[in-house]
C-alpha positions in Angstrom: -38.5 -41.9 181.3 -37.4 -37.7 182.3 -35.2 -36.0 179.9 -32.5 -37.1 182.4 -33.3 -40.0 180.6 -33.1 -39.2 176.7 -29.7 -37.0 177.2 -28.0 -40.6 179.2 -29.5 -42.7 175.7 -27.6 -40.3 173.7 -24.6 -39.7 175.6 -23.8 -43.3 175.9 -25.7 -44.7 173.3 -28.1 -47.5 175.4 -30.5 -46.7 178.5 -32.1 -49.5 180.5 -35.4 -48.8 181.6 -37.6 -49.7 185.3 -39.5 -52.7 184.8 -41.5 -51.7 181.7 -43.3 -55.0 180.6 -45.9 -56.6 182.8 -45.9 -60.5 184.1 -48.6 -61.8 182.5 -47.2 -59.9 178.5 -43.5 -62.0 179.5 -45.4 -65.3 180.4 -47.5 -65.4 177.5 -44.7 -64.6 175.3 -42.3 -66.9 177.7 -45.1 -69.4 175.5 -44.9 -67.9 172.3 -41.3 -69.2 171.9 -41.9 -72.3 173.4 -44.7 -72.9 170.5 -42.6 -70.8 168.3 -40.0 -73.8 168.9 -42.3 -76.8 168.2 -43.7 -75.0 164.7 -46.9 -74.4 166.4 -47.1 -71.2 164.5 -50.1 -68.7 163.5 -49.1 -67.6 160.8 -47.6 -68.5 157.5 -43.8 -66.6 156.4 -42.9 -67.2 152.8 -39.7 -69.9 152.2 -36.9 -67.9 152.3 -33.0 -67.7 154.1 -34.6 -64.8 155.7 -37.0 -67.1 157.1 -35.3 -70.0 158.1 -33.1 -69.5 160.8 -32.4 -71.8 164.1 -33.9 -75.6 162.6 -33.0 -78.2 165.5 -30.6 -79.8 163.4 -28.0 -77.5 164.6 -27.9 -78.9 167.9 -27.4 -76.8 171.1 -26.0 -73.4 170.1 -27.4 -69.8 170.2 -30.6 -70.1 168.3 -31.1 -66.6 166.2 -34.8 -66.7 164.9 -35.8 -63.8 162.3 -39.6 -63.3 162.1 -41.1 -65.0 165.4 -43.1 -61.6 165.9 -44.8 -62.2 162.8 -45.5 -66.0 163.6 -46.6 -66.5 166.7 -48.9 -63.7 168.4 -47.8 -64.1 171.9 -43.9 -62.6 169.9 -46.4 -60.5 168.7 -48.4 -59.0 171.5 -44.4 -58.3 173.6 -43.1 -56.8 170.2 -46.0 -54.6 169.9 -46.8 -53.8 173.8 -47.0 -50.0 174.0 -44.5 -49.4 176.5 -41.9 -49.9 174.4 -42.2 -48.4 170.9 -43.2 -44.9 173.4 -39.7 -45.1 174.8 -37.7 -45.7 172.1 -39.2 -42.6 170.2 -38.8 -40.5 173.2 -35.4 -41.8 173.5 -34.6 -41.3 169.7 -36.6 -37.9 169.3 -39.0 -40.2 166.9 -42.7 -38.6 165.5 -43.2 -41.7 164.9 -42.5 -46.1 165.4 -42.4 -49.1 163.6 -40.4 -52.5 163.6 -38.0 -53.2 161.4 -38.0 -56.3 162.4 -37.8 -58.1 165.4 -35.0 -61.3 167.0 -35.8 -64.2 169.2 -33.1 -65.1 171.0 -32.3 -68.2 173.6 -28.1 -69.1 174.4 -27.9 -72.6 175.8 -26.6 -72.9 179.1 -22.7 -74.4 180.1 -20.6 -72.3 178.6 -20.6 -73.8 175.1 -19.4 -70.8 171.8 -22.6 -69.2 172.1 -21.2 -66.2 172.2 -22.4 -62.4 169.7 -19.8 -60.7 168.9 -19.0 -57.2 169.2 -21.1 -55.7 166.5 -23.1 -52.5 166.1 -26.6 -54.0 164.4 -25.8 -50.4 161.7 -23.7 -51.9 160.3 -25.9 -54.4 158.6 -28.2 -51.8 158.3 -27.3 -50.6 155.5 -30.2 -50.5 152.4 -31.7 -47.9 155.4 -31.2 -43.6 155.0 -31.9 -43.7 158.7 -28.3 -42.9 161.2 -31.4 -43.3 164.7 -32.7 -46.9 164.1 -32.4 -48.5 167.2 -32.9 -52.1 169.3 -35.3 -52.8 172.6 -33.4 -56.1 173.4 -35.7 -58.0 175.8 -35.2 -60.3 177.9 -37.7 -63.0 179.6 -36.1 -63.6 182.9 -33.7 -61.9 185.5 -30.3 -61.0 183.4 -26.9 -60.5 184.9 -22.5 -61.1 183.2 -23.3 -64.7 184.5 -26.2 -66.2 181.4 -25.1 -63.6 179.2 -26.8 -59.9 179.5 -26.1 -57.5 177.4 -22.7 -55.6 177.3 -22.8 -51.9 175.7 -19.4 -50.0 175.0 -20.4 -46.2 176.1 -20.4 -44.0 173.3 -19.4 -46.2 170.8 -22.0 -44.5 168.7 -19.9 -41.8 167.5 -17.0 -43.8 166.6 -16.3 -44.9 163.2 -15.3 -48.7 164.1 -15.1 -50.9 160.9 -14.0 -55.1 161.4 -17.1 -56.3 164.2 -18.5 -59.4 163.4 -21.7 -60.9 165.2 -20.9 -64.2 164.7 -16.9 -64.0 166.3 -16.1 -65.8 169.2 -12.9 -63.9 169.2 -14.2 -60.9 171.7 -10.0 -60.5 172.1 -9.6 -60.0 169.0 -12.4 -57.4 167.8 -11.4 -55.5 171.4 -7.1 -55.4 169.9 -9.1 -53.9 166.7 -11.4 -51.4 168.2 -8.0 -50.3 170.7 -6.4 -50.6 167.1 -8.6 -48.1 165.8 -8.3 -45.6 168.9 -10.7 -46.6 170.6 -11.7 -47.9 174.1 -13.1 -51.6 174.4 -14.4 -51.2 177.8 -17.2 -52.3 177.7 -20.3 -52.2 180.5 -22.7 -55.2 181.1 -26.2 -53.6 183.1 -28.3 -56.4 185.2 -31.9 -56.1 184.3 -35.3 -57.5 186.4 -37.6 -59.3 184.5 -39.9 -56.8 182.6 -36.8 -54.2 182.8 -35.9 -52.9 178.5 -32.8 -52.2 177.6 -32.6 -49.9 174.2 -29.7 -48.9 172.3 -28.8 -47.1 169.2 -27.8 -49.1 165.8 -23.8 -46.9 166.0 -23.6 -49.1 169.5 -21.0 -51.1 169.6 -22.9 -53.9 171.9 -22.4 -58.0 172.4 -22.7 -60.7 174.8 -20.9 -63.1 176.5 -21.5 -68.0 176.6 -23.9 -68.4 179.4 -22.5 -69.3 182.2 -25.3 -70.5 184.4 -27.3 -73.3 184.2 -30.8 -72.5 182.1 -31.2 -71.2 178.6 -30.7 -67.0 178.0 -34.4 -66.8 176.2 -34.9 -63.3 174.7 -36.2 -61.1 171.9 -34.4 -58.0 170.2 -36.6 -55.8 168.6 -35.3 -53.3 166.1 -36.5 -50.7 165.7 -37.0 -47.7 162.8 -38.3 -44.2 162.7 -41.2 -43.8 161.1 -38.8 -41.7 157.9 -36.1 -44.4 157.2 -36.8 -46.0 153.8 -34.9 -48.1 151.6 -31.7 -46.5 149.4 -30.6 -48.4 146.6 -26.7 -49.2 146.7 -27.5 -52.0 149.9 -29.4 -55.0 150.5 -31.4 -56.7 153.4 -32.7 -59.4 154.1 -36.1 -57.8 155.0 -36.1 -57.1 151.4 -37.8 -60.0 150.1 -40.6 -59.7 152.6 -41.8 -55.7 152.1 -43.8 -55.3 149.7 -42.4 -53.2 146.5 -43.6 -50.3 144.4 -40.8 -51.1 142.7 -38.5 -50.2 145.2 -38.5 -51.6 148.3 -41.1 -50.9 150.5 -40.2 -50.4 154.2 -43.3 -48.9 154.8 -45.2 -52.2 154.4 -47.7 -52.5 157.1 -47.8 -56.6 156.9 -44.1 -56.8 157.5 -42.8 -53.6 159.3 -47.0 -52.8 161.1 -46.5 -49.0 163.2 -45.7 -49.5 167.1 -45.7 -45.8 167.8 -48.2 -43.8 168.0 -50.6 -46.5 168.7 -53.1 -47.5 165.8 -56.1 -49.3 167.0 -57.6 -50.3 163.7 -54.3 -52.5 163.0 -54.9 -55.8 164.2 -51.8 -57.4 166.4 -50.9 -60.6 164.4 
C-alpha cells in the first residue's frame, strides 16, 4: 500500500487490496465455515438474539451469522490475519484496530431473493463514538457482478443520506430515494480475485445483487473499530449484550472485541 492507495480510499470511501490473504488461510476458513454451519464450534457464546442469526429452518436464503470468529478457530485465524488489520489502520489513520464484530455471509445461487440492500454500516452503529470505523470484506473465492460482488457508491461516505436498508430487496426504490436526496447512486462493482480484500468506510453506501451463478457466494465481513472508539449513550447495538460492562458497555473487551493491530503476541486467537 502506498500514499495513492490511501488517497483513493479517502476520496472514494473504499479500496480494493492486491492479493494479501494466502490460500492456506482461506482454505482453512472454508473448512471453518462448513464446521460453523454444522454446529461444530470450538467456543460457545451466550444464546441471545445477537448470536443466533441464520438457522437451517430459515431455508435457502441469504445467511448472515454474526460473531462466527468467536466460535470457530479457522475463522478467527482469518479475522486475525495481520495484513488485514494493518491495511485498515493505514487507510483509516488509526493507531490501533480492534474487532467490532464479524458477519459470516452465504448467498445462495440461482438468483433467489438474496440481495443486500443499499445501506451504510454507520447507520447501524449509532452507539459508537467513532466516525472512522471500516469494514474488510473477504471473499472465499473470486467474485464479480455475476455472483453478487459487493458494490460501492464512490464518495458516498461524505453524503448525509437516510432511509437505506440492508435487508431491502427493492434496489430501484432505494436508488430513487438516494436521487431524491440529491445524490448520484451510480455504483462500481469491483471484480476481485481470491485473496483480495475490499475495505470500505462505515459511511460508504454499499450493497450487492443476487447471486446468478451456480455456486454459493461465500464470504466474511470483518467490521473494525479504531482503538479510540467507545460506547456512547442514547443508542444500543447487539454487541452490548456480549461485551463486559463497567458499568457501560466496554468496546475494548478483549474477549469479544480483541485487538487486531498492532499485533499483540500475548493475545490468544480463539
